[in-house]
C-alpha positions, -999 to +999 in steps of 0.1 A: +752+652-586+784+632-581+786+600-599+776+569-580+754+587-554+717+583-551+694+566-576+703+569-612+692+551-644+707+518-630+686+521-598+700+517-563+733+500-558+733+472-533+766+464-516+775+432-498+771+449-465+736+461-473+727+426-485+741+410-453+721+435-432+690+424-452+694+388-441+667+374-419+664+340-402+629+327-402+612+306-375+618+274-396+655+281-398+656+293-434+676+324-443+659+350-463+673+379-482+647+407-479+654+432-507+619+443-515+612+480-524+648+490-527+648+505-562+670+477-576+672+478-614+700+452-619+704+419-601+732+427-576+764+406-583+772+408-546+744+383-539+765+356-553+785+358-521+753+347-503+742+320-528+736+295-501+704+312-489+671+294-491+648+324-498+651+356-517+626+385-518+633+409-547+597+420-551+586+456-559+618+467-576+628+478-611+644+445-624+641+438-661+663+407-663+673+378-642+708+368-650+720+333-658+740+333-626+707+325-608+718+289-612+744+295-584+715+296-559+711+258-557+696+259-521+668+282-532+634+271-521+614+304-522+618+331-548+596+362-549+600+385-580+566+400-582+560+437-592+591+442-613+596+448-651+608+413-660+600+403-696+618+370-698+633+343-676+667+327-683+668+290-691+690+286-660+659+290-639+653+253-645+683+244-625+667+254-592+654+220-585+646+227-549+623+256-556+588+252-543+575+288-545+580+311-575+561+344-577+564+363-610+531+382-607+529+418-621+557+418-645+560+420-683+564+383-692+553+372-726+548+336-738+582+337-755+597+349-722+588+316-705+617+291-711+610+255-717+633+248-687+606+262-664+590+227-665+621+212-649+610+227-615+594+194-605+591+203-568+573+236-575+540+239-555+531+275-561+536+294-594+521+329-599+521+342-634+492+366-629+493+402-642+516+396-671+513+397-709+508+360-716+487+351-747+492+314-740+509+291-716+530+260-726+513+227-724+545+214-708+535+232-676+514+201-671+546+183-661+547+202-629+529+174-610+534+189-575+517+222-583+490+231-558+485+268-566+487+284-601+480+320-608+471+330-644+448+359-637+449+392-657+466+380-688+454+375-724+448+338-723+421+323-746+427+287-737+440+267-708+458+235-719+441+202-708+474+191-693+474+221-670+437+217-661+443+181-651+473+186-628+469+159-602+475+181-570+461+214-581+438+230-555+436+266-566+439+279-602+431+316-607+422+324-643+401+355-637+400+384-661+412+364-691+393+363-724+385+326-719+353+315-738+345+288-712+345+314-685+324+340-703+294+349-682+262+337-698+235+362-703+207+360-677+174+349-692+149+377-696+119+374-674+089+382-695+066+382-665+066+415-646+069+407-608+048+429-585+070+440-556+045+466-541+008+471-544-008+505-541-046+508-536-059+542-546-094+556-549-105+566-584-112+602-573-075+606-564-062+599-599-059+622-628-078+613-660-047+601-678-037+578-649-072+566-644-075+556-681-042+538-679-052+519-648-086+510-661-070+497-693-046+475-673-075+463-651-096+454-682-066+435-696-062+416-663-099+407-663-096+395-699-068+372-689-088+359-660-117+350-682-093+329-704-078+311-675-099+286-654-099+294-617-120+300-586-150+322-593-153+337-558-128+365-555-129+396-533-144+426-550-132+462-542-156+483-563-143+517-552-106+508-555-082+503-584-047+488-585-025+511-607+009+500-592+037+516-612+014+543-626+003+554-592+037+553-576+049+581-599+020+603-587+016+592-551+033+623-536+010+646-555-023+629-543-010+625-508-006+663-505-042+668-516 
């Protein structure tokens, strides 16, 4: 295959023309670069020619790194990088002070891959770090006072810092599927009393000897408990019937056929 054609190890090559054709103007007037699902493995340098855009969608690609040149996008409000292979963010991410939405879900980010400068995004309202490889999150994320939504699901977190739990404007924090002790499901208490859901009345003659002995034993035990517990003395008496319940249900098809 001739060099430069098709997809290679470096992924699909995005030209300035392709990028310009991917520009969309939203109903609110913002300009968005829609470059999702294009097989991009390296952040296209040609995007620097469009650095005044407000939104970039680079989700569902093959990106491993975000270059330091991301600092050129000072008008950026919305950045979607979910479903790539990013394992770290550059410190320059902290220069995007206008950013309100940052989606990093489904990448390969580790705790070391989160730069301290991430906490400089003081206008951030939505931050999604779900489906990564995080074993902890910095306590300094508690300085993101404008955060409303925080996704931390499907990581390896064992603790959520108090500073993050107490974020003043947080409305939704998804921490599902993390080994967090405080979210471990408590074991349900064992009910030692067997609840009767159905009652089967069967004549003695319709039971085999084994079932009849079992039922009579259960009935005798019930009567013994009744004698120990004070209660009304007048009760209906069905002399020709027994109440075998679970024992009878296993055999009911057999005696119905007879």
